[in-house]
ROTOR-281865 format. One record per residue (C-alpha): residue number from 1; y, x, z. Coordinates in steps of 0.001 Angstrom, whole numbers, plus 524288, in hexadecimal, padded with zeros to 5 digits. Each point is the difference from the previous one (the first is absolute). Example, Ala and Ser with C-alpha at 12.3 -4.5 7.8 and 13.67 -1.06 7.14 Angstrom:
// ROTOR-281865
<1, <7EE6C, 8300C, 81E78>>
<2, <80D70, 8055A, 7FD6C>>
This chain:
// ROTOR-281865
<1, <5EB33, F907A, 39052>>
<2, <800C3, 7F99C, 7F1E8>>
<3, <80D98, 801DF, 7F8A3>>
<4, <8040A, 7F1F9, 8001C>>
<5, <7FFFD, 801C7, 81009>>
<6, <8074D, 80CB6, 7FFFF>>
<7, <80B37, 7F857, 7F6A7>>
<8, <7FF22, 7F446, 8098F>>
<9, <80138, 809CF, 80DA8>>
<10, <80A70, 80724, 7F88E>>
<11, <8080E, 7F1B8, 7FD67>>
<12, <7FD70, 7FBB6, 80E5C>>
<13, <80574, 80C3D, 80424>>
<14, <80BEF, 8008C, 7F6DB>>
<15, <80253, 7F130, 80383>>
<16, <7FEB1, 803FC, 80F69>>
<17, <80B8F, 80AC4, 7FC0F>>
<18, <80900, 7F6B6, 7F9CD>>
<19, <7FF10, 7F7A5, 80B7F>>
<20, <801E7, 80A35, 809F7>>
<21, <80CA2, 80519, 7F6EB>>
<22, <80572, 7F13A, 7FFC9>>
<23, <7FF24, 7FE84, 80E4A>>
<24, <80519, 80CE8, 80190>>
<25, <80C09, 7FCB1, 7F918>>
<26, <801A7, 7F2AD, 806A8>>
<27, <8007D, 8062B, 80C12>>
<28, <80D8F, 804B4, 7FE8D>>
<29, <80560, 7F170, 7F939>>
<30, <7F9E2, 7F87D, 80CA3>>
<31, <805A7, 808AE, 808F6>>
<32, <80DBE, 7FE2F, 7FB56>>
<33, <7FD8C, 7F200, 7FD47>>
<34, <7FBB2, 7FD95, 80E84>>
<35, <80D8F, 8083E, 80427>>
<36, <807FD, 7F6EF, 7F747>>
<37, <8031B, 7F4C3, 8099F>>
<38, <8041D, 80937, 80B37>>
<39, <806F0, 809DB, 7F3E8>>
<40, <80947, 7F32F, 7FCE5>>
<41, <800AB, 7FC01, 80E65>>
<42, <804DF, 80BE0, 80531>>
<43, <808C9, 80119, 7F2E0>>
<44, <80605, 7F3E3, 80281>>
<45, <80481, 8033F, 80CF3>>
<46, <80606, 80B8B, 7FC3A>>
<47, <80704, 7F90E, 7F584>>
<48, <8052C, 7F53D, 80A17>>
<49, <8059D, 80B4D, 808F8>>
<50, <8059A, 8072E, 7F408>>
<51, <80658, 7F356, 7FA94>>
<52, <8053C, 7FCFA, 80EE8>>
<53, <80629, 80EB8, 8001F>>
<54, <804AD, 7FFED, 7F412>>
<55, <807B5, 7F1BF, 7FE49>>
<56, <8094A, 80357, 808CD>>
<57, <803A4, 80B7C, 7F77D>>
<58, <7FFAC, 7F6D5, 7F32C>>
<59, <80D96, 8026B, 7FD39>>
<60, <80659, 80C89, 801B0>>
<61, <80EC9, 80287, 804B8>>
<62, <80723, 7FAE6, 7F4E4>>
<63, <7F6D6, 7F210, 7FE64>>
<64, <7F7B5, 805EF, 7F4E4>>
<65, <7F20D, 7FC86, 800F7>>
<66, <7F3E2, 80A83, 80004>>
<67, <7F295, 80000, 803A0>>
<68, <7F65D, 8096E, 80743>>
<69, <7FB3D, 80BC3, 7F9E6>>
<70, <7FA91, 809C8, 808D1>>
<71, <80080, 8054A, 80C82>>
<72, <8074C, 80D48, 803C2>>
<73, <7F801, 806AA, 8086D>>
<74, <8083A, 80A4C, 80545>>
<75, <809AF, 7F4A6, 80385>>
<76, <7F7A8, 7F5F9, 80537>>
<77, <80699, 7F3DC, 7F75D>>
<78, <7FC2C, 7F989, 7F3C1>>
<79, <8069C, 802AA, 7F480>>
<80, <80675, 7F545, 7F97F>>
<81, <804AD, 7FFF6, 7F08A>>
<82, <8088D, 7F8E5, 7F91B>>
<83, <7F8EB, 7F471, 7F738>>
<84, <803C0, 8083F, 7F478>>
<85, <7F5E6, 80CC7, 804BB>>
<86, <7F58C, 80020, 7F880>>
<87, <7F478, 7FC9A, 80988>>
<88, <808B9, 7F434, 8039C>>
<89, <7F4B7, 7F5F1, 7FB2F>>
<90, <7F487, 805E5, 80857>>
<91, <80294, 7FB5E, 80DB9>>
<92, <80149, 7F13A, 7FB0B>>
<93, <7F4CC, 80359, 7F861>>
<94, <7F708, 80461, 80A5D>>
<95, <8040E, 7F3FE, 80808>>
<96, <7FB54, 7F659, 7F551>>
<97, <7F344, 80837, 80007>>
<98, <7FF2A, 7FE78, 80C5E>>
<99, <8011A, 7F0AC, 7FF3E>>
<100, <7F6B4, 80066, 7F593>>
<101, <7F74C, 8081D, 8097F>>
<102, <8010F, 7F727, 80C16>>
<103, <804C9, 7F287, 7FC29>>
<104, <80B1E, 8029E, 80A0D>>
<105, <80AFE, 7F6CA, 7FE3E>>
<106, <80AA8, 80919, 80765>>
<107, <7FCDF, 80A3B, 7F624>>
<108, <803A6, 7F73B, 7F414>>
<109, <80B03, 7FCB0, 806DB>>
<110, <803DE, 80E1E, 802E0>>
<111, <7FAA3, 8041A, 7F1A8>>
<112, <808A8, 7F525, 7FAB2>>
<113, <80C9A, 8049B, 80789>>
<114, <7FEF1, 80CA3, 7FBC5>>
<115, <7FC5C, 7FD8D, 7F1A1>>
<116, <80CD2, 7F8D4, 7FEF0>>
<117, <808C9, 808C3, 802D0>>
<118, <7FDA5, 8088A, 7F5FF>>
<119, <8050C, 7F4B3, 7F518>>
<120, <80BE9, 80950, 7FB02>>
<121, <7F55F, 80A26, 7FC14>>
<122, <7FEEC, 7F6CD, 7F43B>>
<123, <80A71, 8060E, 7FA35>>
<124, <800F3, 80D9E, 8030C>>
<125, <7FF68, 8097A, 7F5B3>>
<126, <80003, 80CB3, 8063D>>
<127, <7F24D, 8017C, 80327>>
<128, <7F33C, 7FECB, 7F83E>>
<129, <7F899, 7FC0F, 80D06>>
<130, <804EA, 7F2C3, 7FD6D>>
<131, <7F21C, 7FDD4, 7FE35>>
<132, <7FB0D, 80477, 80CEA>>
<133, <80AA0, 7F95A, 8072B>>
<134, <7FD83, 7F30A, 7FC3F>>
<135, <7F447, 7FDA1, 7F977>>
<136, <7F9D4, 80506, 80D5A>>
<137, <808F8, 7F72B, 8070B>>
<138, <8022B, 7F338, 7F809>>
<139, <7F4F0, 80231, 7F790>>
<140, <7F55C, 7FE79, 80B8F>>
<141, <80930, 7F422, 80440>>
<142, <7FD3C, 7F99D, 7F23D>>
<143, <7F1CB, 802C1, 80037>>
<144, <7FB34, 7FD57, 80DF3>>
<145, <80AC0, 7F3A3, 80018>>
<146, <7FB9F, 7FAF3, 7F365>>
<147, <80E7B, 7FD39, 7FCF3>>
<148, <8082B, 801AC, 7F4E6>>
<149, <80C98, 80092, 80831>>
<150, <8028C, 80E1B, 7FD62>>
<151, <7FD57, 80143, 7F15F>>
<152, <80F0A, 800A9, 7FB25>>
<153, <801BB, 80CB2, 80979>>
<154, <7F3D4, 80561, 7FD36>>
<155, <803AB, 7FED6, 7F144>>
<156, <80E29, 803C4, 80137>>
<157, <7FA92, 80CA2, 80835>>
<158, <7F68D, 80247, 7F3D0>>
<159, <80C83, 7FF66, 7F643>>
<160, <807A6, 80A72, 80920>>
<161, <7F5D3, 808EE, 7FF77>>
<162, <7FFEA, 7FF1A, 7F061>>
<163, <80E54, 80465, 801F1>>
<164, <7F89C, 80E1D, 80415>>
<165, <7F7C9, 80041, 7F32C>>
<166, <80439, 808EC, 7F2FA>>
<167, <7FC25, 7FB31, 7F373>>
<168, <7FE32, 80CA0, 7F927>>
<169, <7F6ED, 805B8, 80B7E>>
<170, <7F928, 7F4A4, 8027A>>
<171, <80140, 80128, 80CF9>>
<172, <80761, 7FC8C, 80DE5>>
<173, <808A3, 806D4, 8067D>>
<174, <7FB53, 80459, 80D50>>
<175, <80C7A, 8063A, 80670>>
<176, <80CD6, 801A7, 7FD40>>
<177, <80979, 7F720, 7F890>>
<178, <7FDA8, 7F7BC, 7F549>>
<179, <8095F, 80668, 7F826>>
<180, <7FDB3, 80E06, 80361>>
<181, <7FF84, 808AE, 7F540>>
<182, <7FCEA, 80D85, 80593>>
<183, <7F3B6, 7FD93, 8037D>>
<184, <7F484, 7F40E, 8003A>>
<185, <7F6E3, 802C6, 80ACD>>
<186, <7F35A, 7F807, 80243>>
<187, <7F680, 80040, 80A51>>
<188, <7F1AC, 7F97D, 80223>>
<189, <80532, 7F715, 80993>>
<190, <8052A, 7F64D, 7F557>>
<191, <7F256, 7FC9D, 7FC04>>
<192, <7FFE2, 7F7E3, 80D07>>
<193, <80C0E, 7F917, 7FBCF>>
<194, <7F90C, 7FAD8, 7F1E5>>
<195, <7F95E, 7F54D, 8050E>>
<196, <80BAE, 7F99C, 80440>>
<197, <8028C, 80087, 7F0BC>>
<198, <7F0F5, 7FC3F, 7FCF1>>
<199, <80351, 7F411, 80744>>
<200, <80C92, 7FC83, 7FB68>>
<201, <7FA11, 800D3, 7F141>>
<202, <7F41E, 7F880, 80348>>
<203, <809E0, 7F47D, 8051D>>
<204, <809C3, 8014C, 7F552>>
<205, <7F3E9, 7FD20, 7F5A4>>
<206, <7FC18, 7F384, 809C5>>
<207, <80C8A, 7FA3A, 7FF3C>>
<208, <8062F, 800A9, 7F0F2>>
<209, <80D90, 805DE, 80218>>
<210, <7FF67, 803D2, 80E29>>
<211, <801CE, 80E67, 7FA98>>
<212, <80B64, 7FD8A, 7F818>>
<213, <8074F, 7FB63, 80B91>>
<214, <7FE22, 80D8F, 80603>>
<215, <80577, 80759, 7F519>>
<216, <7F47B, 7FD65, 7F64A>>
<217, <7F80A, 80C3F, 80400>>
<218, <7F282, 80131, 7FCF9>>
<219, <7FCAC, 803DC, 80EED>>
<220, <7F1CB, 80383, 7FC51>>
<221, <80436, 8082D, 7F33C>>
<222, <807F5, 80936, 80AA1>>
<223, <7F512, 8019C, 80983>>
<224, <7F67D, 803F3, 7F55E>>
<225, <80982, 808BE, 7F9A1>>
<226, <803C6, 8072F, 80C83>>
<227, <7F15B, 8004D, 803AD>>
<228, <7FB2B, 805D1, 7F38D>>
<229, <80C26, 809F8, 7FDEE>>
<230, <7FDBE, 804C6, 80DF3>>
<231, <7F083, 800F0, 7FEA0>>
<232, <8031A, 807FE, 7F327>>
<233, <80901, 80A42, 80880>>
<234, <7FED6, 7FE3E, 80F2F>>
<235, <7F39A, 805F4, 80115>>
<236, <7F776, 80E3A, 7FE35>>
<237, <7F2E4, 7FEE4, 7F8BE>>
<238, <7F99E, 8001A, 80C57>>
<239, <8075D, 7F3B3, 804AC>>
<240, <8082E, 804B4, 8097A>>
<241, <80EB4, 7FC2C, 7FF28>>
<242, <80BDD, 803B3, 7FFEE>>
<243, <80ACA, 7FB43, 809D3>>
<244, <80D94, 80171, 7F7D7>>
<245, <800F7, 7FE44, 7F1D6>>
<246, <80D2D, 8017E, 7F8F4>>
<247, <801E9, 7FBE4, 7F230>>
<248, <80938, 802B7, 7F630>>
<249, <80522, 7F42E, 7F979>>
<250, <803A3, 80603, 7F529>>
<251, <7F276, 806CC, 7FA95>>
<252, <7F93D, 7F79E, 80859>>
<253, <7F7F2, 80AF2, 8066A>>
<254, <7FC9E, 804DD, 80DCC>>
<255, <80A6E, 808B4, 80283>>
<256, <7FD5F, 8038D, 80E2F>>
<257, <7F44C, 7FEAF, 80A33>>
<258, <8048C, 8009A, 80EC3>>
<259, <7F71B, 80032, 80BC8>>
<260, <80837, 7F522, 8056E>>
<261, <7F7D9, 7FB32, 80DB3>>
<262, <7F438, 80889, 7FBCE>>
<263, <7FD0D, 80F1B, 80502>>
<264, <8035C, 806A4, 7F1DA>>
<265, <7FFB3, 7FB4E, 7F172>>
<266, <7F37F, 80343, 7FF71>>
<267, <7FA01, 7F87E, 80A62>>
<268, <7FDA5, 7F184, 8005A>>
<269, <8068C, 7F926, 80A12>>
<270, <7F68C, 7F7AE, 80719>>
<271, <80772, 7F21D, 801DB>>
<272, <8041E, 801BA, 7F0E6>>
<273, <7F241, 80105, 7FBFD>>
<274, <7FD2D, 7F169, 80770>>
<275, <80A2B, 7FAE2, 7FA53>>
<276, <7FB6B, 80465, 7F396>>
<277, <7F276, 7FB9C, 803B7>>
<278, <804BF, 7F3B8, 803D2>>
<279, <80982, 7FC85, 7F639>>
<280, <7F85F, 801C3, 7F2C3>>
<281, <7F3DF, 7F736, 806CE>>
<282, <80A1B, 7F59B, 80197>>
<283, <80417, 80314, 7F38B>>
<284, <7F142, 7FC80, 7FB5C>>
<285, <7FF84, 7F422, 806D8>>
<286, <80D20, 7FB29, 7FA56>>
<287, <7FC23, 80410, 7F36E>>
<288, <7F2D7, 8019A, 7FC1B>>
<289, <80204, 80D15, 7F8EE>>
<290, <7F530, 808C0, 8036A>>
<291, <80781, 80B1E, 7FC08>>
<292, <806F4, 7FE3F, 80F0E>>
<293, <7F205, 7FD89, 805B5>>
<294, <7FC68, 80C87, 7FA67>>
<295, <80A83, 80869, 8045E>>
<296, <80017, 7F9E1, 80E00>>
<297, <7F2E1, 804A5, 8019B>>
<298, <80390, 80D4E, 7FA78>>
<299, <8099A, 8006B, 80AC8>>
<300, <7F8B1, 7FA61, 80B04>>
<301, <7F549, 80A48, 7FCB6>>
<302, <809E0, 80B87, 80149>>
<303, <8043D, 7FAD7, 80DC2>>
<304, <7F105, 7FD93, 805A8>>
<305, <7FA6A, 80C48, 7F881>>
<306, <80BB8, 809AE, 80482>>
<307, <7F9EF, 80B15, 807D9>>
<308, <80ACC, 7FEDD, 80871>>
<309, <7FE56, 7F096, 804D6>>
<310, <7FBDB, 80196, 80D39>>
<311, <7F329, 7F8FD, 8032C>>
<312, <805D2, 7F438, 80634>>
<313, <80623, 7FCFC, 7F30F>>
<314, <80ECB, 80038, 80561>>
<315, <8065F, 809B4, 7F77B>>
<316, <80875, 80B14, 802C7>>
<317, <80E4C, 7FCC7, 7FE1F>>
<318, <7FD30, 807A4, 7F461>>
<319, <7F41A, 80455, 7F83E>>
<320, <805C2, 80DF5, 7FED7>>
<321, <80269, 800CA, 80EF0>>
<322, <7F32B, 7FE99, 80687>>
<323, <801DA, 801FB, 80EA3>>
<324, <80B52, 7FA2C, 80170>>
<325, <80437, 7F26B, 802B5>>
<326, <7F77C, 7F3F8, 7FD65>>
<327, <80781, 7F512, 7F806>>
<328, <7FA28, 7F375, 80684>>
<329, <80892, 7F71B, 7F61C>>
<330, <7FADB, 808BE, 7F454>>
<331, <7F241, 7FBA7, 8052D>>
<332, <8022C, 7F117, 8034C>>
<333, <80517, 7FEF9, 7F390>>
<334, <7F43E, 806F1, 7F8E3>>
<335, <7F511, 7F72B, 806D2>>
<336, <807C5, 7F31F, 7FBF6>>
<337, <80075, 80449, 7F294>>
<338, <7F222, 8044C, 7FFE2>>
<339, <7FC28, 7F3C4, 805B2>>
<340, <80612, 7FA26, 7F4A5>>
<341, <7FA95, 80B47, 7F553>>
<342, <7F38F, 7FE6B, 80541>>
<343, <7FE57, 7EFC2, 7FA8F>>
<344, <8034F, 80416, 7F2CB>>
<345, <7F5C1, 80B5F, 7FC5E>>
<346, <7EFEE, 7FEBB, 802F9>>
<347, <7F52E, 808B6, 8050A>>
<348, <80247, 80C49, 8082F>>
<349, <80E25, 80000, 7FCE1>>
<350, <80262, 7F396, 805D8>>
<351, <7F846, 802D5, 80D1F>>
<352, <80738, 80D7C, 800B1>>
<353, <80CA9, 7F99A, 7FEAF>>
<354, <7FC67, 7F582, 809BF>>
<355, <7F9D2, 80A6B, 8085B>>
<356, <80A81, 8098B, 80080>>
<357, <809F2, 7F483, 804C2>>
<358, <7F864, 7FBD6, 80A49>>
<359, <7FF1B, 80D9C, 80404>>
<360, <80E70, 80193, 80079>>
<361, <801E5, 7F31B, 8078F>>
<362, <7F6F9, 802C0, 809C3>>
<363, <806F8, 80D61, 802C3>>
<364, <80DA0, 7F6FE, 7FFC2>>
<365, <7FB40, 7F664, 80AB7>>
<366, <7FA3B, 80CAC, 8065E>>
<367, <8081B, 803F3, 80DB3>>
<368, <80489, 80C49, 7F707>>
<369, <8080D, 7F93E, 7F73E>>
<370, <800DF, 7F150, 8065D>>
<371, <80B55, 7FE0C, 80B20>>
<372, <7FA2A, 7F911, 80C1C>>
<373, <80C9A, 7FE89, 805C6>>
<374, <80EB4, 801AE, 7FF48>>
<375, <800C3, 80DAB, 7FE78>>
<376, <805F7, 7FF06, 7F077>>
<377, <80604, 7F4C0, 803F5>>
<378, <7F426, 7F5A5, 7FDFA>>
<379, <7FE24, 80499, 7F00E>>
<380, <7F2A0, 7FEFF, 7FD58>>
<381, <7FCC1, 80E72, 7FA32>>
<382, <80492, 80CB6, 80557>>
<383, <7FFBE, 80D69, 7F751>>
<384, <8075C, 7FCD6, 7F409>>
<385, <80915, 808C5, 7F765>>
<386, <80B6E, 7FB27, 7FA59>>
<387, <8060E, 80C04, 7F86B>>
<388, <7FDAA, 80C97, 80647>>
<389, <80748, 80949, 7F670>>
<390, <80AEF, 7F715, 804F6>>
<391, <7FD09, 80203, 80EFC>>
<392, <7FFB4, 7F1AF, 7FF52>>
<393, <7F695, 7F7CF, 8076E>>
<394, <7F570, 80927, 80393>>
<395, <7F3A3, 7FB0D, 80687>>
<396, <804F3, 7F382, 8029A>>
<397, <7FE55, 7F05F, 7FDD8>>
<398, <80347, 7FBDF, 7F41A>>
<399, <80199, 7F0BC, 7FE7D>>
<400, <7F96F, 80162, 7F1C6>>
<401, <7F51E, 805A6, 80471>>
<402, <7FD90, 7F4A7, 80BB4>>
<403, <80270, 7F7C2, 7F1D9>>
<404, <7F517, 805C6, 7F8F6>>
<405, <7F752, 80079, 80C41>>
<406, <80056, 7F210, 80040>>
<407, <7FDB9, 7FDB5, 7F2BA>>
<408, <7F5A4, 80777, 7FEF8>>
<409, <7F91D, 7FACC, 80A2D>>
<410, <800EB, 7F0DF, 7FB1A>>
<411, <7FC82, 802EC, 7F219>>
<412, <7F25D, 80780, 80897>>
<413, <800F4, 7F3AB, 807EF>>
<414, <7FF49, 7F730, 7F368>>
<415, <7F63E, 807DD, 7F93D>>
<416, <7F677, 7FE7C, 80B2A>>
<417, <80262, 7F09A, 7FF5E>>
<418, <7FDA5, 7FF52, 7EFD2>>
<419, <7F46F, 80560, 7F9F0>>
<420, <804E0, 806AB, 7F308>>
<421, <7F682, 80116, 7F508>>
<422, <7FDF3, 81044, 7FD29>>
<423, <80578, 7FFB0, 7F11A>>
<424, <80C08, 80405, 7FBCD>>
<425, <809CF, 7F593, 8000E>>
<426, <80CF8, 7FF66, 7F936>>
<427, <80861, 7FA70, 8096E>>
<428, <802A5, 7FDDD, 80DEC>>
<429, <7FFB4, 7F3B9, 808D0>>
<430, <80C5E, 7F999, 7FF18>>
<431, <803CE, 80390, 80E09>>
<432, <80ADF, 809E0, 8017E>>
<433, <7F7CB, 8091A, 80A4E>>
<434, <7F51D, 8000D, 7F64E>>
């Protein structure tokens, strides 16, 4: 055989290998795509039952509003929390996502009802998680309904969040009172609240003078400062995160590390790692600054390549606690983040992030994690871990686990519906969940 024939044969063989590889990669995606209608239908039925059980409990004995947070497995009862609890926006947010997924008007009605009880949170300054609380609820309502009726509440919330900002440190205080001098605690969870500030900053630029009405704060500047200082101090060289850092307000230096909800000060708490991947991916989408994209990739690579990452992609509650409880909420948040991150990179990274997220979602949609009945109060995902060192919420459903599971599924559905170029892009689509 002449050399040219050998070269042609090699080309054909390589081409066939590429086809087979592409087919193999598509198979899990096709499997997940085929399951989406059933997953969304079952999830909607779960949440209708959960809404039915929670509605009579919407007010406590003092008449204060509250939302369903989880399920007390030992007692077999709903865990209802005050609207000022940090996860209060996730249940209404899940209802919005299910309305988006199914078009069921009843879910829209209930999402609206649960969202609008959160209005007082707009001026609540004792929680850095007002972004979670208001943007997962009102933010989704605004996006899906294409309305500006909630803009004033969201702008007020952004202004309230900025009252926790320390100009000298360039950080938003996570825990503690705004005037506390003894410590200044910051956690990676706070990155998730920056999306509200990025939105508020964008809105202020669209409508001249809008920001002045809410204290003249440069919301985007505050968000970027917090992200940049957190990037500088909160992660080890390998990309693993600390949970709690304590800053000295005089020297502007880190004066202490606390394990918080992690296994130790030197391991990586898995949900904090997922929050971080998600947060820096979002910051890249919002600003176009490549430093955030590069950092999100570093954090994702740490998690995906960690020797203690289980085969199904659902992390242990801490990367330093192999063989212990999994945290489905860390898995669902990571899957959602990776699907978005995959759109901003090209080549092998794009395929790798997307494939890992699909693997995670297939695992979460399996009977191992997805509830088929009312055994966990009609929440969706089993095996979440809230705060193991505090002996709280261990191997239990978590409202935010459900929220990011549904968000990830919607992101996946959109990716399959819309062909996107392989080249790296600088900004994400306008949709909140992509």
